[in-house]
C-alpha positions in Angstrom: 0.0 -0.1 0.1 3.0 2.3 0.7 4.2 1.8 -2.9 0.8 2.5 -4.4 0.6 5.5 -2.3 3.9 6.5 -3.7 2.8 6.1 -7.3 -0.4 8.1 -6.7 1.5 11.0 -5.1 3.9 10.8 -8.0 1.0 11.1 -10.5 -0.3 14.3 -8.5 3.1 15.7 -9.1 2.9 15.0 -12.9 6.1 12.6 -12.8 6.1 9.9 -15.5 4.7 6.5 -14.7 7.4 4.7 -16.2 10.2 6.4 -14.1 8.1 5.4 -11.1 7.9 1.9 -11.8 11.6 1.5 -13.0 12.3 2.4 -9.5 10.2 -0.6 -8.0 12.4 -3.6 -8.9 10.4 -6.0 -6.7 9.2 -8.5 -9.3 8.2 -12.1 -8.4 6.4 -15.3 -9.8 2.9 -16.3 -9.5 1.6 -19.4 -11.2 4.2 -19.1 -13.8 3.6 -15.3 -14.6 5.8 -12.5 -13.7 4.2 -9.8 -11.7 5.5 -6.4 -10.0 4.1 -5.4 -6.8 1.5 -3.1 -8.3 0.5 -5.6 -11.0 0.2 -8.5 -8.4 -2.3 -6.3 -6.4 -4.4 -5.7 -9.3 -3.9 -9.0 -10.9 -2.1 -7.5 -14.1 1.0 -8.7 -15.7 4.1 -6.6 -16.2 3.5 -6.3 -20.1 0.1 -4.9 -19.6 1.3 -2.5 -17.0 4.1 -1.3 -19.4 1.6 -0.9 -22.3 -0.7 1.2 -19.9 2.2 3.2 -18.9 3.2 4.1 -22.5 -0.3 5.0 -23.2 -0.5 7.3 -20.3 2.8 8.8 -21.3 1.8 9.4 -24.6 -1.5 11.1 -23.6 0.4 13.3 -21.0 2.7 14.4 -23.7 0.0 15.3 -26.2 -1.8 17.2 -23.4 1.2 19.0 -22.6 2.0 20.0 -26.3 -1.7 21.2 -26.5 -1.4 23.2 -23.3 1.8 24.9 -24.7 0.3 25.7 -28.0 -2.8 27.1 -26.2 -0.4 29.2 -24.0 1.4 30.6 -27.0 -1.8 31.5 -28.7 -3.0 33.5 -25.6 0.3 35.2 -25.2 0.1 36.2 -29.0 -3.4 37.5 -28.7 -2.4 39.4 -25.4 0.4 41.1 -27.5 -2.0 42.1 -30.1 -4.3 43.7 -27.5 -1.3 45.7 -26.3 -0.6 46.8 -29.9 -4.4 48.0 -30.1 -3.8 50.0 -26.9 -0.6 51.5 -28.1 -2.2 52.5 -31.3 -5.1 54.2 -29.4 -3.0 56.3 -27.2 -1.0 57.3 -30.4 -4.2 58.5 -32.0 -5.2 60.5 -28.8 -2.0 62.2 -28.8 -2.2 63.1 -32.5 -5.6 64.5 -32.2 -4.6 66.6 -29.2 -2.1 68.4 -31.4 -3.3 71.7 -33.1 -3.3 70.9 -36.9 -1.1 73.7 -38.0 2.1 74.3 -39.4 3.9 74.7 -35.8 3.2 71.2 -35.3 4.3 70.0 -38.7 0.8 69.7 -40.3 0.1 71.1 -43.8 -3.5 71.6 -45.0 -4.3 69.8 -48.1 -7.2 71.3 -50.2 -9.3 69.2 -52.3 -9.0 69.6 -56.1 -11.8 71.8 -57.3 -14.3 69.6 -59.0 -18.0 69.5 -59.2 -18.0 65.8 -58.7 -16.8 66.3 -55.0 -19.2 67.6 -52.5 -16.6 68.5 -50.1 -18.0 71.9 -48.9 -21.3 70.4 -47.7 -19.4 67.4 -46.2 -17.1 70.0 -44.2 -14.1 67.7 -45.1 -10.8 69.0 -43.8 -7.4 67.2 -44.5 -3.8 67.6 -43.1 -0.6 65.8 -43.8 2.5 65.5 -41.6 5.7 63.5 -42.6 7.2 61.5 -39.7 9.2 58.4 -39.0 7.8 55.0 -38.4 5.4 55.6 -35.5 5.5 52.0 -34.3 9.1 52.2 -32.9 10.6 54.6 -30.4 13.8 54.2 -32.6 12.5 53.6 -36.3 14.4 51.0 -38.3 14.9 53.4 -41.2 15.6 57.1 -41.6 12.7 57.6 -43.9 9.7 59.9 -43.2 6.3 58.7 -44.1 3.0 60.6 -44.7 0.4 60.7 -42.0 -3.1 61.8 -43.0 -5.5 63.5 -40.7 -8.9 64.0 -42.0 -12.1 65.3 -40.6 -15.6 65.1 -42.1 -19.3 65.4 -41.3 -22.0 63.2 -42.9 -25.6 64.3 -42.8 -26.6 60.7 -42.1 -27.7 59.0 -38.9 -24.9 57.3 -36.9 -26.3 53.7 -37.1 -26.9 53.9 -41.0 -23.2 54.9 -41.5 -21.9 52.1 -39.2 -24.0 49.7 -41.0 -22.9 50.7 -44.5 -19.2 50.8 -43.5 -19.4 47.4 -41.9 -20.5 45.6 -45.2 -17.6 44.1 -47.1 -19.4 44.2 -50.5 -19.5 48.1 -50.1 -15.9 48.6 -50.0 -15.4 49.2 -53.7 -18.1 51.7 -53.8 -16.3 54.1 -51.7 -12.6 53.2 -51.6 -11.1 53.1 -55.1 -7.6 52.4 -53.6 -8.3 48.6 -52.8 -9.0 46.0 -55.1 -9.5 43.1 -52.8 -9.6 42.3 -49.1 -10.0 39.3 -46.9 -9.6 38.0 -43.2 -6.2 36.2 -42.7 -6.9 35.3 -39.0 -9.7 36.0 -36.4 -8.0 36.6 -33.2 -11.1 37.5 -30.9 -14.7 38.7 -31.7 -13.4 42.3 -31.8 -10.0 41.8 -33.7 -8.4 40.1 -36.5 -5.4 40.2 -39.0 -6.5 41.2 -42.5 -5.0 41.1 -45.9 -5.6 43.8 -48.6 -4.5 44.6 -52.1 -4.1 48.2 -53.6 -4.3 49.1 -57.2 -1.5 50.8 -59.3 -1.4 54.4 -58.3 0.7 56.8 -60.6 4.2 55.0 -60.7 3.5 52.9 -57.6 2.9 49.3 -58.6 0.0 47.4 -56.9 1.0 45.9 -53.5 -0.3 44.1 -50.6 -1.0 45.0 -46.9 -0.9 42.8 -43.8 -2.7 44.6 -41.0 -3.9 44.0 -37.5 -7.3 45.5 -37.0 -9.4 46.0 -33.9 -12.5 47.9 -32.8 -14.3 48.9 -29.8 -17.3 51.3 -28.5 -16.4 54.4 -26.4 -18.6 55.7 -23.6 -20.2 58.4 -25.7 -21.3 55.7 -28.2 -18.7 56.5 -30.8 -16.9 53.4 -32.8 -13.2 53.5 -32.9 -11.3 51.2 -35.3 -7.4 50.9 -34.9 -4.9 49.1 -36.9 -1.2 48.4 -37.4 0.9 46.7 -39.9 2.0 43.3 -38.8 3.5 40.0 -40.1 1.8 36.8 -40.6 3.1 33.5 -41.8 0.3 32.9 -44.3 1.6 35.9 -46.2 5.6 36.1 -45.7 7.5 38.9 -47.0 10.3 38.1 -49.5 12.8 41.0 -50.2 12.8 41.5 -54.0 9.8 39.5 -54.7 6.9 40.8 -52.5 5.7 44.3 -53.2 4.3 45.2 -49.9 3.0 48.5 -48.4 2.5 49.2 -44.7 -0.3 50.8 -42.7 2.2 51.8 -40.0 -0.7 52.9 -37.7 -4.3 54.3 -38.3 -7.4 55.0 -36.4 -10.8 55.7 -37.5 -13.5 57.4 -35.1 -17.1 57.3 -36.0 -18.9 59.7 -33.8 -22.7 60.4 -33.4 -23.4 64.1 -33.6 -27.2 65.3 -33.4 -28.5 63.0 -36.2 -25.3 63.2 -38.2 -22.1 61.4 -38.2 -18.5 62.8 -37.6 -15.7 61.0 -39.0 -12.0 61.3 -38.1 -9.4 59.4 -39.8 -5.7 59.0 -39.1 -3.5 57.1 -41.5 0.3 56.8 -41.5 1.4 54.8 -44.3 4.7 53.3 -45.8 4.2 52.9 -49.4 6.8 50.3 -49.7 10.6 49.6 -49.0 11.4 49.8 -52.6 10.3 53.6 -52.9 12.7 56.5 -51.8 11.0 59.3 -49.9 11.2 61.8 -52.6 9.2 59.4 -54.9 6.5 59.1 -52.3 6.3 62.7 -51.8 5.8 63.2 -55.4 3.0 60.7 -55.4 1.4 62.3 -52.4 1.4 65.8 -53.8 -0.9 64.4 -56.6 -3.0 62.0 -54.7 -3.6 63.6 -51.3 -5.9 66.4 -52.9 -8.0 63.7 -54.4 -8.3 60.3 -52.7 -9.0 61.0 -49.1 -11.7 63.4 -50.2 -13.1 61.0 -52.9 -13.6 58.4 -50.1 -15.8 60.6 -47.9 -17.8 61.8 -51.1 -18.3 58.2 -52.2 -19.4 57.1 -48.8 -22.1 59.9 -48.8 -23.1 58.9 -52.4 -23.0 55.1 -51.7 -25.2 55.6 -48.6 -27.8 57.7 -50.4 -28.1 55.0 -53.1 -28.5 52.2 -50.5 -30.4 54.1 -47.9 -33.6 52.4 -48.2 -32.1 48.9 -48.0 -29.8 50.0 -45.0 -32.8 51.3 -43.2 -34.6 47.8 -44.0 -31.6 45.9 -42.6 -31.2 48.1 -39.4 -35.0 47.5 -38.6 -34.7 43.8 -39.3 -31.6 43.5 -37.2 -32.9 45.5 -34.3 -34.1 42.6 -32.3 -30.6 40.8 -32.5 -28.9 44.1 -31.6 -31.0 44.4 -28.3 -29.6 41.2 -26.9 -27.8 42.3 -23.5 -24.2 41.7 -23.3 -22.1 43.4 -20.4 -18.8 43.6 -22.3 -19.5 43.4 -26.0 -21.8 45.3 -28.6 -23.6 43.4 -31.3 -23.7 46.8 -33.5 -21.9 46.2 -36.9 -18.7 48.0 -37.2 -15.7 48.3 -39.8 -14.5 50.3 -42.6 -12.0 50.2 -45.6 -9.6 52.9 -45.0 -6.2 54.0 -46.5 -4.7 50.5 -47.4 -6.7 48.3 -45.5 -10.2 47.0 -44.8 -11.9 45.3 -41.7 -15.4 44.5 -41.3 -17.5 43.0 -38.3 -21.1 43.0 -39.7 -22.4 41.0 -36.6 -20.5 43.2 -34.2 -18.5 41.9 -31.3 -16.5 44.9 -30.2 -15.8 45.6 -26.6 -17.8 48.3 -24.7 -16.3 50.9 -22.6 -18.0 51.3 -19.3 
């Protein structure tokens, strides 16, 4: 009984059974069969005991591998959550700055065109050139453009959120992207996404791999944050892969007296193959057009689909009324400068 107690205690301490039995060398014969002390007690032969031990050891090893993998996944998700918090703090710091030349911001005026209703949408855009915002010490010496845009849509907040959350709408308002897909869903409110841009002037088409996350603020606003990342499904191969980087970005959708305020921040690296002077030349041509175009086309797209969106909102009202202490069931997402992320069924964390 003392030996049985020794084995049971060893099991509790996660010691391999084989090591325990190897230490028990008290074998003897009974009716022509060899038994160890434990086997005799239960009427089991040594061979049966050994096979059972091997099975237990194998099962224990598999459980250990599964536990280690699960622990690594949890650590990885936690690291992404920290990234989301850092991007949000970065966005807050940017928005606390006055958008004037003293802080390095240059206002970009929209090209004058009857096609853009920028006056009535009250769209303002500013650009600032700065190093990679992901690092305290950037890995390169190049500055990259950061866009800051403010606009107001004369459309109710729930309709804007629903429209922007729908993947099939992205090409209606974002002419920069030709495709988008989810690479990995991390949590109900975060994921890694892939997207592809079209050719812009002399800049060849390239892909983006981006971590995206969203949540709902106390005032009811929706916040989507993102940051360029790596993923094993889309490895970067120098000299082969044409990749651009959504270094950091944030989009605020804010309810405002029956209207919707949009604030966009986007800090982009157009690719390691492009020198800064070339990117500056491209931005000089594109900045007065593309960001304003996105806001204008959102306005036009919502107007064209207004009845359908309102019907969807009404039909989805019962689902969205389900109570959840930590998560919102409201649809969320957007296709921004170089990336797109969509949560049509919600899942964003709610700020208390």
